Steps between C-alpha positions, in 0.01 A plus 500: 500500500262219395348221713688256260839648600412455871395137453808416282723641778333299768513172301868562408606562856279197624689261271829590660408428859560134587250368753769394739620861530160600602464221769263285290523131405645436154269223424554222251406646166523865398476652163746783590754550767302806640201542719174365397216760476317365807827514693565864421126580581546333837815686583362833382168448684275536192274267312620273226222653275606854572871410428400325169310810391796717580751282313275483197436871499127468582512683824592870536615736772627260765518672844830608647459233763467224230800622317713514814387147588595379159837661523563339830400159387703528182799612696561806290787744555420858583532614154273213368253568766480868393475405132203261583325789681552722181367231281188497713465871465614567856754713661775292666501498891629833634775542755243579780272208431471221752745226396328199338796323339593158631875520498714204359622419857146485635389292202790254562383460863153433370637245246692307767215467756303274274350304800405789710211741444645843418349825363658839430299821553567868450493753784122537476448127526419445136586146399783508236589121466405176683647157452282196442505386866374845616229477229404150619497618869316837474310468175595552134575875440508474126134616470534803731479836321591847596442570869400135558876435513553734791488324842371813687214545245406129520488514885286809526304497183529163335461129590787503757727199521524147625668611818299450823505801738358538848348843583821611676722365213269686244537831690879468505518389136284788384702761693824362345360515151382846538834596655692345214285704239558817705872456495488410122300818428767707694780349286310526172271798528460556122456137397162503317425130552542524863298814518211344323515192737488718805219711363290192427565345846416818690177558289366137505627332832378675823731275702806613287399863522454464874860359549653746257338803664596367847869492389534122533865388489661159489680271255409169353809278552482150647226301649379147564194453273234231454399477134166318435556306180192351324676175400761410763340661806657760738880565501671682781806670345765755582464798272809710469526824307844622373561847377730559210677823586555723203224348301235522761350161418340257748578129486246291675595137588289233659672203684389216728654334804698200377346153520172655587148435358518854360826412323336191338201704374729774375707238315186374348400838384843556337451187307148593391624842394776349283277255346252777395771665300595170334151428419 
């Protein structure tokens, strides 16, 4: 395998994905029918510079997480996904690994909810894909790397999120996150990525270690949340979490009460998110 072969495969598959199929605006003028480089970078959660170097064969040894994200964004079949892993010098995902593939049915759901903030996570709360309204609401995840894409890691060890939490809400939220990870660890006891995440959290976050050792249980499902947005102000929204049985994915959806100030602000954010892609 050479870096050039990996880059050629990514470019070839990028050219075959129409932007409309990925829930992106087609725009007025395009050189090709496929995705622009910046669009693929956004969908995969990597920087445009890094994607450019990968496609041009100037970056070597992409991580398994990056390869999996590219495979999802490019809508590869199972065989194509495995081939991309091999081109990167990686073993394809094993049968006991935590599922990270966004299925066609989930992708279709994401494509249709173009005016609603939607994100898809795996069982460990690692962000797999988010649509432009979600990025506009919660912050652009395209620059997040490695564990930065994990919601549990961001809460306990990273910058957190824009969601406002009271002390009581924080306690319940943290217990639910730890409970979710405990359940995931029981389902995927040999998953190396999950094992590394848990080890890092237990070693570096006293609060996480305390909750883990205390046997905290719970589940992060639905809640009414206030998001402090730096440009449009606070939005109070319903946050629902849907579980995809059989693929163990989490679909997070934010909605506002009809005809409310929150709905107006959310609609404005949706427009801003779409305009940033057209720009």
